All heavy atoms as an XYZ file, in Angstrom:
768
protein
N       1.918      3.531    -23.403
C       2.222      2.598    -22.350
C       3.595      2.954    -21.782
O       4.503      3.325    -22.516
C       2.230      1.167    -22.898
C       2.443      0.161    -21.836
S       2.328     -1.584    -22.308
C       1.389     -1.636    -23.768
N       3.709      2.850    -20.459
C       4.991      3.081    -19.804
C       5.262      1.968    -18.801
O       4.347      1.271    -18.365
C       5.068      4.442    -19.081
C       4.050      4.531    -17.940
C       4.888      5.593    -20.046
C       4.274      5.707    -17.017
N       6.515      1.820    -18.448
C       6.884      0.962    -17.335
C       7.763      1.781    -16.409
O       8.614      2.549    -16.860
C       7.592     -0.305    -17.809
O       8.754      0.019    -18.518
N       7.503      1.660    -15.122
C       8.258      2.403    -14.123
C       8.717      1.438    -13.039
O       8.074      0.430    -12.777
C       7.450      3.571    -13.513
C       7.180      4.635    -14.550
C       6.156      3.093    -12.912
N       9.822      1.790    -12.439
C      10.437      0.932    -11.436
C      10.645      1.705    -10.152
O      10.938      2.898    -10.174
C      11.787      0.470    -11.995
C      12.534     -0.427    -11.118
C      13.983     -0.556    -11.623
N      14.749     -1.217    -10.607
C      15.163     -0.665     -9.484
N      14.909      0.597     -9.239
N      15.830     -1.352     -8.595
N      10.498      1.019     -9.032
C      10.742      1.639     -7.742
C      11.210      0.612     -6.734
O      11.090     -0.593     -6.960
N      11.738      1.107     -5.630
C      12.152      0.199     -4.565
C      11.995      0.861     -3.211
O      11.889      2.079     -3.106
C      13.591     -0.279     -4.771
C      14.593      0.856     -4.803
O      14.782      1.525     -3.766
O      15.188      1.075     -5.862
N      11.979      0.019     -2.180
C      11.835      0.484     -0.801
C      12.434     -0.589      0.098
O      12.439     -1.766     -0.266
C      10.347      0.753     -0.461
C      10.188      1.504      0.852
C       9.548     -0.549     -0.473
C       8.773      2.052      1.075
N      12.932     -0.174      1.245
C      13.450     -1.148      2.196
C      12.586     -1.159      3.453
O      11.855     -0.205      3.729
C      14.909     -0.832      2.605
O      14.965      0.477      3.154
C      15.846     -0.942      1.410
N      12.672     -2.256      4.176
C      11.969     -2.388      5.453
C      13.018     -2.644      6.530
O      14.125     -3.093      6.246
C      10.924     -3.529      5.437
C       9.860     -3.256      4.394
C      11.565     -4.876      5.196
N      12.663     -2.369      7.772
C      13.618     -2.586      8.857
C      13.529     -3.999      9.421
O      14.511     -4.509      9.954
C      13.409     -1.551      9.964
O      12.100     -1.638     10.483
N      12.343     -4.621      9.296
C      12.162     -5.964      9.839
C      11.403     -6.840      8.862
O      10.557     -6.357      8.101
C      11.393     -5.913     11.153
C      12.111     -5.190     12.262
C      11.283     -5.176     13.536
O      10.102     -5.499     13.531
N      11.916     -4.803     14.626
N      11.665     -8.132      8.921
C      10.997     -9.116      8.078
C       9.693     -9.555      8.749
O       9.597    -10.643      9.317
C      11.923    -10.319      7.846
C      11.274    -11.380      6.994
O      10.388    -11.112      6.191
N      11.717    -12.609      7.163
N       8.694     -8.655      8.709
C       7.373     -8.991      9.254
C       6.329     -8.760      8.172
O       6.524     -7.942      7.266
C       7.012     -8.125     10.483
O       6.894     -6.752     10.067
C       8.060     -8.247     11.582
N       5.228     -9.478      8.284
C       4.138     -9.322      7.314
C       3.679     -7.875      7.250
O       3.521     -7.314      6.161
C       2.975    -10.250      7.696
C       1.807    -10.155      6.763
C       0.698    -11.120      7.170
C      -0.486    -11.004      6.219
N      -1.555    -11.957      6.563
N       3.472     -7.269      8.404
C       2.975     -5.895      8.453
C       3.936     -4.927      7.767
O       3.514     -4.085      6.972
C       2.749     -5.469      9.902
C       2.186     -4.064     10.020
C       1.893     -3.689     11.469
O       1.130     -4.410     12.130
O       2.433     -2.666     11.910
N       5.228     -5.035      8.059
C       6.192     -4.112      7.443
C       6.284     -4.316      5.936
O       6.374     -3.349      5.180
C       7.571     -4.267      8.081
C       7.648     -3.583      9.420
C       9.002     -2.964      9.691
O       9.698     -2.565      8.744
O       9.333     -2.876     10.874
N       6.261     -5.554      5.500
C       6.345     -5.826      4.062
C       5.127     -5.261      3.336
O       5.256     -4.575      2.319
C       6.493     -7.340      3.803
C       7.870     -7.807      4.299
C       6.300     -7.667      2.326
C       8.031     -9.312      4.361
N       3.934     -5.518      3.866
C       2.724     -5.021      3.211
C       2.619     -3.504      3.271
O       2.233     -2.870      2.283
C       1.487     -5.687      3.818
C       1.393     -7.196      3.607
C       0.149     -7.754      4.290
C       1.422     -7.557      2.135
N       2.976     -2.906      4.406
C       2.956     -1.441      4.512
C       3.946     -0.807      3.535
O       3.644      0.192      2.888
C       3.280     -0.984      5.937
C       2.148     -1.238      6.925
O       1.022     -1.572      6.492
O       2.404     -1.114      8.139
N       5.131     -1.398      3.416
C       6.142     -0.854      2.507
C       5.710     -1.008      1.051
O       5.904     -0.096      0.243
C       7.479     -1.547      2.738
N       5.119     -2.145      0.716
C       4.646     -2.354     -0.656
C       3.572     -1.333     -1.018
O       3.577     -0.766     -2.117
C       4.126     -3.776     -0.825
N       2.668     -1.073     -0.093
C       1.622     -0.071     -0.331
C       2.230      1.324     -0.491
O       1.875      2.067     -1.403
C       0.604     -0.074      0.814
C      -0.512      0.912      0.621
C      -1.511      0.861      1.759
C      -2.599      1.901      1.532
N      -3.548      1.954      2.643
N       3.166      1.663      0.382
C       3.836      2.969      0.295
C       4.562      3.118     -1.042
O       4.504      4.172     -1.682
C       4.818      3.110      1.451
C       5.545      4.433      1.491
C       6.522      4.531      2.649
O       6.384      3.805      3.651
O       7.457      5.357      2.536
N       5.232      2.062     -1.460
C       5.949      2.079     -2.737
C       4.983      2.289     -3.899
O       5.208      3.146     -4.762
C       6.730      0.781     -2.915
C       7.433      0.577     -4.259
C       8.440      1.685     -4.529
C       8.098     -0.796     -4.286
N       3.897      1.524     -3.932
C       2.933      1.665     -5.033
C       2.290      3.042     -5.052
O       2.136      3.645     -6.121
C       1.860      0.587     -4.942
C       2.311     -0.813     -5.306
C       1.162     -1.800     -5.125
C       2.834     -0.862     -6.723
N       1.911      3.542     -3.890
C       1.310      4.881     -3.837
C       2.278      5.939     -4.364
O       1.884      6.838     -5.096
C       0.870      5.208     -2.412
C      -0.358      4.418     -1.986
C      -0.711      4.597     -0.516
O       0.150      5.057      0.274
O      -1.847      4.243     -0.154
N       3.551      5.822     -4.007
C       4.554      6.786     -4.492
C       4.739      6.664     -6.001
O       4.841      7.683     -6.702
C       5.884      6.560     -3.770
N       4.775      5.436     -6.503
C       4.943      5.237     -7.951
C       3.753      5.818     -8.714
O       3.939      6.454     -9.762
C       5.107      3.747     -8.260
C       6.422      3.171     -7.743
S       6.517      1.381     -7.915
C       6.832      1.245     -9.691
N       2.551      5.624     -8.200
C       1.357      6.173     -8.855
C       1.386      7.697     -8.835
O       1.157      8.343     -9.850
C       0.090      5.645     -8.176
C      -0.200      4.168     -8.357
C      -1.343      3.733     -7.449
C      -0.510      3.842     -9.806
N       1.669      8.264     -7.664
C       1.681      9.722     -7.513
C       2.759     10.360     -8.395
O       2.501     11.310     -9.123
C       1.915     10.071     -6.040
C       1.887     11.546     -5.731
C       2.107     11.848     -4.244
N       3.398     11.356     -3.760
C       3.574     10.262     -3.009
N       2.539      9.535     -2.632
N       4.786      9.893     -2.631
N       3.965      9.840     -8.345
C       5.080     10.440     -9.079
C       4.915     10.335    -10.594
O       5.458     11.154    -11.340
C       6.391      9.779     -8.662
C       6.782     10.104     -7.227
S       8.190      9.140     -6.623
C       9.485      9.768     -7.668
N       4.153      9.341    -11.044
C       3.966      9.142    -12.479
C       2.565      9.508    -12.947
O       2.195      9.219    -14.082
C       4.307      7.689    -12.839
C       5.764      7.405    -12.619
O       6.594      7.801    -13.417
N       6.095      6.758    -11.507
N       1.800     10.130    -12.057
C       0.447     10.604    -12.373
C      -0.409      9.476    -12.975
O      -1.012      9.639    -14.029
C       0.509     11.825    -13.289
C       1.249     12.995    -12.679
C       1.486     14.143    -13.634
N       2.129     13.811    -14.890
C       3.441     13.591    -15.066
N       4.255     13.646    -14.052
N       3.929     13.317    -16.267
N      -0.443      8.353    -12.273
C      -1.188      7.185    -12.739
C      -2.327      6.861    -11.789
O      -2.270      7.181    -10.600
C      -0.263      5.967    -12.830
C       0.879      6.053    -13.831
C       1.847      4.903    -13.627
C       0.329      6.057    -15.255
N      -3.339      6.210    -12.321
C      -4.474      5.716    -11.536
C      -4.415      4.194    -11.520
O      -3.863      3.569    -12.428
C      -5.796      6.192    -12.156
C      -5.952      7.697    -12.218
C      -6.046      8.346    -10.850
O      -6.553      7.698     -9.902
O      -5.617      9.505    -10.720
N      -5.039      3.597    -10.509
C      -5.049      2.135    -10.398
C      -5.564      1.449    -11.656
O      -5.033      0.426    -12.072
C      -5.902      1.687     -9.203
C      -5.291      1.805     -7.824
C      -6.292      1.357     -6.767
C      -4.006      1.020     -7.710
N      -6.595      2.016    -12.277
C      -7.199      1.356    -13.438
C      -6.319      1.402    -14.686
O      -6.614      0.754    -15.684
C      -8.591      1.903    -13.731
C      -8.597      3.376    -14.113
O      -7.545      4.039    -14.041
O      -9.683      3.855    -14.481
N      -5.208      2.134    -14.635
C      -4.274      2.171    -15.761
C      -3.207      1.077    -15.672
O      -2.496      0.825    -16.633
C      -3.578      3.538    -15.831
C      -4.507      4.681    -16.176
C      -3.785      5.998    -16.132
O      -3.390      6.473    -15.064
N      -3.588      6.600    -17.301
N      -3.101      0.444    -14.521
C      -2.051     -0.553    -14.325
C      -2.399     -1.842    -15.062
O      -3.487     -2.399    -14.900
C      -1.823     -0.837    -12.835
C      -1.355      0.438    -12.131
C      -0.795     -1.960    -12.651
C      -1.233      0.304    -10.632
N      -1.468     -2.315    -15.864
C      -1.618     -3.563    -16.602
C      -1.035     -4.723    -15.797
O      -1.646     -5.776    -15.659
C      -0.921     -3.477    -17.973
C      -1.597     -2.409    -18.827
C      -0.914     -4.838    -18.669
C      -0.841     -2.073    -20.098
N       0.172     -4.518    -15.263
C       0.804     -5.576    -14.480
C       1.879     -4.992    -13.571
O       2.388     -3.893    -13.820
C       1.435     -6.628    -15.397
O       2.472     -6.051    -16.159
N       2.201     -5.757    -12.535
C       3.287     -5.392    -11.626
C       4.067     -6.657    -11.295
O       3.486     -7.677    -10.909
C       2.784     -4.765    -10.308
C       1.901     -3.547    -10.565
C       3.978     -4.381     -9.422
C       1.255     -2.987     -9.305
N       5.374     -6.566    -11.433
C       6.274     -7.624    -10.995
C       6.969     -7.121     -9.739
O       7.643     -6.098     -9.772
C       7.315     -7.940    -12.068
C       8.463     -8.844    -11.637
C       7.955    -10.212    -11.209
C       9.492     -8.972    -12.739
N       6.740     -7.804     -8.635
C       7.397     -7.485     -7.378
C       8.562     -8.442     -7.182
O       8.441     -9.636     -7.463
C       6.445     -7.691     -6.190
C       5.306     -6.729     -6.128
C       4.078     -7.063     -6.674
C       5.442     -5.511     -5.490
C       3.014     -6.199     -6.591
C       4.370     -4.636     -5.411
C       3.152     -4.977     -5.968
N       9.677     -7.925     -6.663
C      10.754     -8.794     -6.213
C      11.078     -8.430     -4.768
O      10.876     -7.288     -4.345
C      12.029     -8.678     -7.063
O      12.567     -7.361     -6.956
C      11.746     -9.036     -8.519
N      11.578     -9.422     -4.049
C      12.005     -9.212     -2.670
C      13.346     -9.898     -2.483
O      13.608    -10.951     -3.079
C      10.980     -9.788     -1.695
N      14.193     -9.287     -1.676
C      15.466     -9.916     -1.383
C      15.228    -11.171     -0.544
O      14.171    -11.352      0.061
C      16.413     -8.942     -0.657
O      15.722     -8.342      0.446
C      16.893     -7.853     -1.605
N      16.219    -12.027     -0.514
C      16.103    -13.346      0.117
C      15.710    -13.270      1.597
O      15.090    -14.191      2.121
C      17.440    -14.074     -0.035
C      17.432    -15.488      0.412
C      18.767    -16.143      0.138
C      18.737    -17.594      0.571
N      19.998    -18.265      0.292
N      16.023    -12.159      2.250
C      15.741    -12.031      3.684
C      14.313    -11.576      3.995
O      13.968    -11.356      5.149
C      16.760    -11.089      4.336
C      16.927     -9.775      3.590
O      16.183     -9.522      2.616
O      17.822     -9.000      3.955
N      13.461    -11.439      2.983
C      12.050    -11.084      3.186
C      11.174    -12.254      2.745
O      11.069    -12.537      1.552
C      11.689     -9.815      2.405
C      12.415     -8.543      2.830
C      11.984     -7.374      1.963
C      12.189     -8.235      4.301
N      10.542    -12.899      3.714
C       9.749    -14.083      3.378
C       8.465    -14.227      4.207
O       7.908    -15.303      4.318
C      10.598    -15.350      3.522
C      11.099    -15.565      4.940
O      10.767    -14.770      5.855
O      11.829    -16.555      5.145
N       7.986    -13.123      4.771
C       6.800    -13.206      5.626
C       5.491    -12.836      4.921
O       4.423    -13.060      5.469
C       6.966    -12.315      6.859
C       8.147    -12.659      7.709
C       7.919    -13.962      8.428
N       9.040    -14.188      9.331
C       9.422    -15.367      9.726
N       8.799    -16.433      9.323
N      10.450    -15.490     10.524
N       5.580    -12.263      3.718
C       4.358    -11.879      2.995
C       4.682    -11.660      1.525
O       5.820    -11.342      1.166
C       3.778    -10.589      3.582
N       3.670    -11.861      0.696
C       3.773    -11.514     -0.719
C       3.427    -10.032     -0.864
O       2.337     -9.608     -0.471
C       2.793    -12.321     -1.561
C       3.135    -13.778     -1.682
C       2.377    -14.744     -1.023
C       4.201    -14.196     -2.472
C       2.678    -16.094     -1.146
C       4.510    -15.547     -2.604
C       3.738    -16.482     -1.930
O       4.048    -17.805     -2.052
N       4.316     -9.213     -1.433
C       4.000     -7.794     -1.588
C       2.771     -7.543     -2.463
O       2.085     -6.533     -2.303
C       5.258     -7.193     -2.211
C       6.222     -8.285     -2.411
C       5.664     -9.539     -1.872
N       2.452     -8.452     -3.359
C       1.279     -8.273     -4.214
C      -0.009     -8.202     -3.408
O      -0.992     -7.602     -3.853
C       1.196     -9.403     -5.235
N      -0.019     -8.781     -2.226
C      -1.224     -8.715     -1.382
C      -1.580     -7.269     -1.052
O      -2.761     -6.929     -0.937
C      -1.017     -9.527     -0.113
N      -0.583     -6.404     -0.925
C      -0.849     -4.985     -0.658
C      -1.561     -4.335     -1.836
O      -2.465     -3.517     -1.658
C       0.449     -4.252     -0.348
N      -1.172     -4.703     -3.054
C      -1.827     -4.153     -4.243
C      -3.295     -4.595     -4.294
O      -4.175     -3.794     -4.620
C      -1.097     -4.601     -5.506
N      -3.562     -5.841     -3.983
C      -4.945     -6.322     -3.963
C      -5.741     -5.584     -2.893
O      -6.885     -5.191     -3.123
C      -4.993     -7.829     -3.723
C      -4.400     -8.650     -4.848
C      -5.243     -8.623     -6.107
N      -4.723     -9.560     -7.092
C      -4.523     -9.279     -8.346
N      -4.790     -8.069     -8.820
N      -4.066    -10.189     -9.181
N      -5.136     -5.363     -1.722
C      -5.813     -4.628     -0.651
C      -6.114     -3.189     -1.045
O      -7.068     -2.598     -0.544
C      -4.971     -4.639      0.626
C      -4.957     -5.989      1.313
O      -5.812     -6.854      0.989
O      -4.083     -6.193      2.180
N      -5.321     -2.626     -1.949
C      -5.546     -1.257     -2.430
C      -6.668     -1.206     -3.462
O      -7.049     -0.140     -3.905
C      -4.267     -0.698     -3.053
C      -3.154     -0.433     -2.073
S      -1.590      0.019     -2.894
C      -2.046      1.559     -3.715
N      -7.166     -2.377     -3.880
C      -8.239     -2.420     -4.867
C      -7.770     -2.762     -6.263
O      -8.559     -2.707     -7.213
N      -6.531     -3.120     -6.427
C      -5.998     -3.468     -7.739
C      -6.337     -4.929     -8.031
O      -5.624     -5.838     -7.636
C      -4.490     -3.246     -7.766
C      -3.790     -3.436     -9.102
C      -4.411     -2.567    -10.182
C      -2.321     -3.126     -8.973
N      -7.456     -5.126     -8.704
C      -7.944     -6.486     -8.946
C      -7.913     -6.897    -10.410
O      -8.083     -8.070    -10.713
C      -9.388     -6.639     -8.424
O     -10.217     -5.674     -9.075
C      -9.448     -6.437     -6.919
N      -7.674     -5.977    -11.326
C      -7.727     -6.323    -12.747
C      -6.347     -6.461    -13.395
O      -6.252     -6.846    -14.548
C      -8.543     -5.276    -13.517
O      -7.936     -4.006    -13.400
N      -5.289     -6.172    -12.650
C      -3.934     -6.247    -13.211
C      -3.281     -7.573    -12.845
O      -3.585     -8.169    -11.816
C      -3.082     -5.097    -12.675
N      -2.382     -8.005    -13.705
C      -1.597     -9.193    -13.394
C      -0.503     -8.840    -12.401
O       0.196     -7.848    -12.566
N      -0.385     -9.642    -11.347
C       0.621     -9.406    -10.318
C       1.467    -10.657    -10.156
O       0.953    -11.777    -10.240
C      -0.038     -9.081     -8.976
C      -1.014     -7.912     -8.952
C      -1.642     -7.786     -7.577
C      -0.331     -6.619     -9.353
N       2.752    -10.457     -9.913
C       3.641    -11.589     -9.690
C       4.698    -11.193     -8.676
O       5.170    -10.056     -8.672
C       4.313    -12.012    -10.987
C       5.202    -13.205    -10.842
S       5.821    -13.720    -12.454
C       6.839    -15.078    -11.939
N       5.055    -12.142     -7.821
C       6.116    -11.941     -6.843
C       7.226    -12.935     -7.126
O       6.970    -14.099     -7.432
C       5.611    -12.161     -5.422
S       4.339    -11.000     -4.909
N       8.470    -12.467     -7.003
C       9.621    -13.335     -7.239
C      10.725    -12.960     -6.265
O      10.776    -11.837     -5.759
C      10.127    -13.174     -8.671
N      11.598    -13.923     -6.016
C      12.754    -13.632     -5.180
C      13.839    -13.029     -6.054
O      14.117    -13.517     -7.150
C      13.262    -14.893     -4.498
C      14.355    -14.607     -3.499
C      14.780    -15.861     -2.777
O      15.103    -16.853     -3.414
N      14.771    -15.798     -1.462
N      14.423    -11.971     -5.558
C      15.473    -11.281     -6.296
C      16.770    -12.083     -6.286
O      17.012    -12.882     -5.379
C      15.700     -9.921     -5.639
C      16.547     -9.009     -6.448
C      16.440     -7.597     -5.938
O      15.321     -7.114     -5.770
O      17.498     -6.994     -5.716
N      17.595    -11.869     -7.262
C      18.923    -12.495     -7.278
C      19.655    -12.160     -5.982
O      19.568    -11.040     -5.481
C      19.743    -11.978     -8.458
C      19.273    -12.460     -9.792
S      20.254    -11.757    -11.156
C      21.919    -12.123    -10.667
N      20.353    -13.121     -5.438
C      21.105    -12.931     -4.208
C      22.543    -12.542     -4.566
O      23.382    -13.402     -4.784
C      21.060    -14.206     -3.367
C      21.589    -13.989     -1.972
O      21.580    -12.872     -1.470
N      22.053    -15.043     -1.350
N      22.800    -11.246     -4.646
C      24.111    -10.740     -5.038
C      24.854    -10.268     -3.788
O      24.311     -9.481     -2.999
C      23.974     -9.573     -6.049
C      25.326     -8.999     -6.396
C      23.242    -10.045     -7.295
N      26.052    -10.733     -3.601
C      26.859    -10.366     -2.451
C      27.000     -8.848     -2.370
O      27.323     -8.192     -3.356
C      28.254    -11.013     -2.552
O      28.093    -12.424     -2.645
C      29.108    -10.663     -1.343
N      26.710     -8.317     -1.188
C      26.863     -6.887     -0.954
C      25.685     -6.037     -1.403
O      25.736     -4.814     -1.281
N      24.635     -6.657     -1.915
C      23.490     -5.855     -2.372
C      22.639     -5.410     -1.184
O      22.773     -5.906     -0.071
C      22.649     -6.639     -3.375
O      22.065     -7.760     -2.762
N      21.762     -4.480     -1.449
C      20.870     -3.921     -0.443
C      20.049     -5.026      0.209
O      19.535     -5.917     -0.472
C      19.947     -2.908     -1.129
C      19.173     -1.931     -0.274
C      20.098     -1.114      0.612
C      18.379     -0.993     -1.185
N      19.906     -4.987      1.526
C      19.134     -5.985      2.257
C      17.712     -5.493      2.520
O      17.453     -4.296      2.488
C      19.821     -6.304      3.581
C      21.184     -6.950      3.414
C      21.855     -7.248      4.741
O      21.333     -6.858      5.796
O      22.918     -7.881      4.705
N      16.813     -6.441      2.767
C      15.408     -6.162      3.110
C      14.786     -5.163      2.132
O      14.193     -4.173      2.523
C      15.297     -5.676      4.546
C      15.649     -6.744      5.567
C      15.453     -6.238      6.972
C      15.819     -7.269      7.998
N      17.254     -7.531      8.096
N      14.930     -5.459      0.865
C      14.486     -4.549     -0.186
C      13.362     -5.156     -1.026
O      13.438     -6.314     -1.442
C      15.664     -4.199     -1.081
S      15.279     -2.970     -2.339
N      12.327     -4.369     -1.247
C      11.251     -4.708     -2.179
C      11.425     -3.844     -3.413
O      11.712     -2.649     -3.303
C       9.878     -4.395     -1.578
C       9.441     -5.135     -0.336
C       8.122     -4.557      0.167
C       9.297     -6.608     -0.626
N      11.228     -4.442     -4.569
C      11.254     -3.678     -5.813
C       9.985     -3.990     -6.598
O       9.406     -5.065     -6.461
C      12.495     -4.032     -6.627
C      13.773     -3.528     -5.996
C      14.994     -3.795     -6.865
N      16.170     -3.131     -6.345
C      16.995     -3.669     -5.456
N      16.777     -4.880     -4.990
N      18.063     -2.995     -5.032
N       9.585     -3.043     -7.424
C       8.401     -3.241     -8.257
C       8.663     -2.679     -9.646
O       9.268     -1.611     -9.800
C       7.183     -2.550     -7.649
N       8.216     -3.424    -10.640
C       8.223     -2.964    -12.026
C       6.765     -2.922    -12.455
O       6.100     -3.951    -12.531
C       9.018     -3.907    -12.923
C       8.996     -3.570    -14.416
C       9.659     -2.221    -14.665
C       9.678     -4.659    -15.206
N       6.278     -1.729    -12.696
C       4.865     -1.487    -12.983
C       4.711     -1.122    -14.458
O       5.444     -0.265    -14.949
C       4.398     -0.334    -12.092
C       2.967      0.140    -12.136
C       2.615      0.751    -10.784
C       2.731      1.144    -13.223
N       3.785     -1.779    -15.130
C       3.470     -1.460    -16.526
C       2.066     -0.864    -16.553
O       1.132     -1.442    -15.992
C       3.536     -2.721    -17.423
C       3.157     -2.373    -18.853
C       4.927     -3.340    -17.369
N       1.931      0.302    -17.185
C       0.653      1.006    -17.196
C       0.274      1.441    -18.604
O       1.137      1.758    -19.436
C       0.713      2.232    -16.288
N      -1.020      1.467    -18.852
C      -1.577      1.925    -20.111
C      -1.935      3.404    -19.974
O      -2.857      3.756    -19.233
C      -2.828      1.107    -20.449
C      -3.422      1.471    -21.791
O      -2.724      2.098    -22.603
O      -4.589      1.118    -22.023
N      -1.172      4.254    -20.646
C      -1.421      5.689    -20.576
C      -0.827      6.362    -21.807
O      -0.137      5.719    -22.603
C      -0.839      6.283    -19.304
S       0.935      6.201    -19.204
N      -1.091      7.645    -21.948
C      -0.596      8.400    -23.090
C       0.775      9.016    -22.845
O       1.329      9.631    -23.758
C      -1.595      9.510    -23.456
C      -2.891      8.948    -23.993
O      -2.869      7.847    -24.570
O      -3.932      9.614    -23.830
N       1.306      8.875    -21.653
C       2.623      9.450    -21.357
C       3.693      8.725    -22.158
O       3.599      7.532    -22.409
C       2.957      9.279    -19.874
C       2.063     10.038    -18.945
C       2.503      9.811    -17.512
O       3.626     10.105    -17.170
N       1.611      9.290    -16.704
N       4.705      9.495    -22.510
C       5.875      8.877    -23.138
C       6.793      8.363    -22.045
O       6.850      8.935    -20.958
C       6.611      9.911    -23.992
C       5.856     10.270    -25.247
C       6.585     11.238    -26.115
N       8.047     11.259    -25.871
C       8.842     12.158    -26.405
N       8.374     13.075    -27.196
N      10.136     12.132    -26.151
N       7.508      7.317    -22.342
C       8.399      6.709    -21.353
C       9.402      7.721    -20.796
O       9.671      7.743    -19.613
C       9.137      5.524    -21.972
C       9.980      4.751    -20.994
C       9.155      3.968    -19.993
O       8.078      3.498    -20.305
N       9.650      3.854    -18.789
N       9.931      8.603    -21.636
C      10.935      9.554    -21.181
C      10.331     10.750    -20.443
O      11.052     11.628    -19.991
C      11.794     10.037    -22.347
C      11.005     10.732    -23.449
O       9.753     10.729    -23.381
O      11.629     11.288    -24.349
N       9.009     10.791    -20.298
C       8.352     11.881    -19.575
C       7.686     11.402    -18.301
O       7.045     12.168    -17.611
C       7.311     12.560    -20.460
C       7.933     13.246    -21.656
C       6.883     13.802    -22.596
O       5.724     13.398    -22.579
N       7.305     14.727    -23.427
N       7.815     10.124    -17.994
C       7.170      9.558    -16.797
C       7.909      9.953    -15.549
O       9.041     10.310    -15.547
C       7.104      8.040    -16.906
């Protein structure tokens, strides 16, 4: 089992941009870690306070990810932190070692 983390930013707070970015982020995380959708156990999505037009988990469901637990949360609001940012923490069932992902 491994857990991997990724992030992406959007230029505007729109449903389309949030969902497109979430899909792009998940596809990159899967590709870079040589994972398939059916290996995903769960994903925790966070979004900065300035993103409120869509749940990023909806993009995962649209990709066909129906058996994993998904959760969306608002990220801590830290002064000076990156704006319009989506982050994901993905947990997957695989034979890879964490330090080789």
